[in-house]
N, C-alpha and C positions, 0 to 999 in steps of 0.2 A: 843869319844864313838868310840868305833872300831866293825867293824862286819867283820863276815868271812861268805859268803854268797857260799854254794853250792846245786846246784841241784842235787837231789838224783832219785833212783829208789823206794829205801826204806830206812830207817836211825833209831836206838835204841839207845838208852842210857841205862845202868845197874847201879846200885848203889848195892855194896856185893849180886852179882848172880841174884839180882831180876831188871826185868825189869821195869821200873820208865817213862819213855814217847817213844813212839816210830809212826812212819807215816810207812802205809804197802803200801804204792802206791805211785807214782810220786807226788813230793814236792821238800821241800825245809827244810836245814839243817843249821841253823843259827848260829855261835859264836859269844858269845858277850861279849865284855870287856868294861869296864869304867872306867876312871880316874877323876882324882878328882873335873875340872871344866865343868863336866857334869850334866845335868839338864833332868827333865821328859820330858819337852818340844823338846830338844835334841831328846831324847829316842825316842817321837815320832814322831819328821819327820824321821827319820832313819827308824823306824816301816812302816810309808808310803812312802820310796821309794823304802827297798826291798818287800812290798808287790805292788809293781808297777814296779818294773822291768819286761822289756822284756826279758826275759833269761831261758822261757821253749818253747817247740817246738815249732814251727810256729810263734817266735818271739810274743810271747804272754807271759803276767805278772800271778804269782801264782795268783794274784787275778781274772784278765781274766779265769782261770781255777775252779777254786776255791780248790786251791792245799793246801794241808796241810803245817803248819811247824811245825819243834822241834829245837827249842830255847834251848842252855847250854851256861850256863857263861864257862867263862873262861878269867880270869886275866890274864893268860899269852901271852895273845894279847899285852903287853904292855911291854913285857919283853924287859927293853936295854940290848945291848950284845956289843955295840961298845968296851967295857974296860975287857981287860982278857976274862976269860973261863967260869964265875960264870955269868947270869944273875942278872941284877938289877932289883926288881918288884916296885919303890920307883914312877913310873909314873903311877900303878895302885892302882882305887882309894879303899878304903878300904871296909872292910865289908858294916861298917852301912852307905854308900854312894851307893857304886856300888848294892848291895842287891836291893835293892827299885827301882833302875835304869833299872834292868835286867827286876824285876817282872813289872815297867811301860811300858818296852819295850813290853811285850807279851800282857799285857793289851789292848796297842795301836792296836797288831794286832786283835787280840780279837775282838775289838771294830770295825774294819775296816772288820769283815766277818770273818775272818781267824780261820780255826781249829787247836789251838796250844798243841801243847804238849813240856813238859819243863823235864829238867835235875831234882837234885838237889840242890842247890847253895853250895858252899862250900865241897861237898861231894867229895868224888874221885870215879868218875866216869870211866865207861869205853864205849865211844862211837862208835856205828860201822854204817858202810853206803858203800852205792855202788852209786858212784859220776855217776852221768847221761853226758854223753855227751866228758868228763869232764869238767863240767863249774864251775869254783871258781870266786866269784867276792871279793876282798875287799873294806868294804866300811867305812871311818875315820868322823866323823863328824868335823874334821880340815883341811879337805881337800874341 
């Protein structure tokens, strides 16, 4: 599983011109991609890590501040661009595997106490954000 975590002042995700998820205060925008061998346990472990990372102002975590989180699925985090100009998506898990894992990730954050908003899995989404810092962190379960 791969996460791109951005500390934001605010963020929103739209589908067909309608805002489906938004945070209007400092928090985290987390883009989530899943691969074939990911499991619910991996999703929970990464949720715990993201929630406790000390990347908020004052070296505090989202959990310390009760900061909101916007979770957006993004299979393109597993793009393979080593050959040619057209990315391969073979490493990205198909929807029957990845959708439940993204849901598990968001659910684990909620169980930890996070206020979580989400995008719409598989939809064409427009994500807007104001990156604070800027702070952008890549987490990969393979590391």
